[in-house]
N, C-alpha and C positions, 0 to 999 in steps of 0.2 A: 571224166570228160573235160575237154578244154572249153574255156569260156567262148561263146559265140560272139563274133563281132561282124558288123555290117561291112561289106566290101564296097569300094568305089565302083560305081556303075555308069558314071557320066563322063563325057568328054569336055563339054562346054558349060561354063557358068556365066549367066548373063543377068543384067538388071532389066526389069520390066516396069516402066513408069505407068502408074494407073492413077485414077482419081483419088484413091484413098492413101496413096503413098508410093513406095518403091518396093516391088517384089523381087524375088530371086528365082531364077529358072535354071534347071539342070536339063540340058538338051531340049529346051523349050517347054519343059514341064515345071509348073510352079512348086516351090518348096512349101511344105506345110509344117506347122508346129506339132508337137506331140499330141495336142488336143484336136488336131486336124483343122486348125484355122490357117488361113493363108498367111504366110510369113511376110508381112508388110511392115516396113520401117519408115520413119518419118522424113528422112533426108537422103539425098544421093550419097553423101559422105558416109553415112551409116551403112547404106547398101554396099558401098565399095569395100568397107571393112568386112562385111559378111561374105561377100564374093571372094575376097582374098583368103578367108578361112577355108571355104569350100575348095578353092583351087589348090590350096596347099595340102589337101588330103591325098595320101598315096594309096597303097593297095587296101589298107584297112582304115575305116573312119574312126578317128579319135575325138570324141566329143569334148574331152578336156582341153583340147587344143583350139577350141572354137568359142571363146568367151563372148564375142559379140552375138553369135547365134544363140547362145544360152541366155543372154540377157534379153534378146528380142523375144525368145520363147516365154520367158518369165513375164515380160511386160504384157504380152498378148494373152497368155493362158492363165495368169494369176492376177496381176495388178488390174488389168482391164475389167475383170469381173468382180473385183472387191476393192475398188479404188478408195472408197471412203474408209473402209476398215484399215487398209494399209496406211493411209494418211493419218488416221487417228493414232495408230500404233507408233508411228514415227514422231508425231507431234508431242506425244507423251514424254519423250526424252527431255523436252524443255523443262519439265517440272523436277527433273533430277539430273540436270546437265552436268557433264564432267567438269566443265569450267567453273562451276559454282561451289564445288566441294573441295575445300582447302585443308592442307595439313596444318596442325597446330604447332608442330615443331619437326625438325630443327629450323632455326631461323633462316638458314641458307635456302632450304627448300621452300619455305613460306615466301621468301623474297622472289625466288625464281618463278613460282606460280603466279604471283602478283604481276611480275614484269611481263610474262608471256600471255597470261590469260586475261588480265584486266583490259587491255586494249581491244580484245575481241568482244568482251561484254559491252564496252563503250560503243563499239561499232554497231552491235546489235540494237542498242538503244537508239542510236542516231539514224541508222539506215532501215532497220527492220521494225522500228517502233515498239520494241519490247525491252523493258528494263528488267534484267534478271539479277538477283542479289546473290553475292557470294556468302558462303557459310563456312565457319571453322568446324571441322569434324565431319563425321559421316552420317549423323542423324538427319533424317529427311525433314525439311521444313518447306511447306508449300510455297510456290512462287505466286506472284500477283496474278490474279485471274485474267485481268485485261491484257497483260503481257502475253500470257499463254494463248489467249484467244487470237491475238494478232499473229503469233507464230503459226497457230493451227490453220488460220485462213490462208496463209502463204503456202503451207504444205498442200492443202486441198486444191490450190490453184495450179499445181504442177500437172503436166500431162502424164499419161500412163508410162511412157518411156522415160520421162524425167523422173518420175516417182520410183521406177525400178532402179535407176542409178542412184537416186537420193537415198534409197533404202540402205545401200552399201556404204555410202558416204557417212551416214549417221550411225548405223549399227557398228561399223568397224572402228569408228573414232570414239563412240560413246557420247557424242555431243551433237545436239541439234544445231547449235550455233556454228560449230566447225563445219557441219554439212552445208549450211547456207554460205559460210565464208568460202568454201571450196567452189560452190556454183558461181560466186560473184568475183572470184579471183582476188580476194582480199590479200592473200599471200600465195606463194608458190605451193603447189600440192605437196612437195617435199617438206616445206616448212610447216604446213598444217598437220601433216602426219607426225612430224617430230613433236609438235605441240601436244598432240593427243597422247603421245608416249612420254610426256615429261617425267612422270613419276617413275616409269620403268627405266628411263635413261639415267635418272638420278641414282636409282638403286644400283645400276650397273657401274656407275662411277665410284660408288662406295664399296661395293663387294666384288666387282669384276663381272665380266660378261658371261652370261649363260648361253652357250652355243645353241642348245636346243630351243631356248626361248627366242633367240635372235632369228633362227631359221623359221620358226612359226610366224614371227613378226614380219619377216620378209615376204612371206606368202600373203599375209594380210595387206601389206603395203602395196603389193602388185595389184591386188583386188581393189584397193582404195583408188589407186591411180587409174585403173581401168574404168571404174565407176565415173570418175571425173571426165574421162574421154567420152564415155557414152553420153553423159549429160550434155557435154558440149556439142555432140553430134545430133542431139535430139531436139 
């Protein structure tokens, strides 16, 4: 049997502004999430991005081509009902942040990590009020509890939609600090993504590019950039 796919059944896609936010209507009927909640997004810009996805569907609906809709569903059906748990999970990255674990050799890689990563740790101390210490090697050493508490409070303060986007910024980069840096435009999103892949890019310089690994990285980069756009629209 062939896989069943939903077919397009609507002609018009519209935005409905309500007290709680911006809803999406198909021929006047409100779109709902998989959990049957009203699909309400926080800004008109976000709603316009969702509308564009629904308008672009042709005969068969392809959910994979609707990243803004999927993120909205996640924010409403998952993050909204377990905000504290998601925030704690992401805040925990601070205690083992990518930027804090440094190579012991070769000297060129050590220097590159210091050059690219130290300024972001300094920014986190100055702007986020959290001083994280770099360590040589991969053995875990706990970070200062007060620094982690400051970062945790900032994560918990994010809205449901911001937290849904922040989840991907942090999990894809492996760094809580890079996630915050992305939300505050400390560097371009491309530069921050490259910083998160510093070790991989170094290996590619030494041993050559792995086409399969680069293809997988490109998919993750697209998701990272999408998360930044979602955060900005939230």
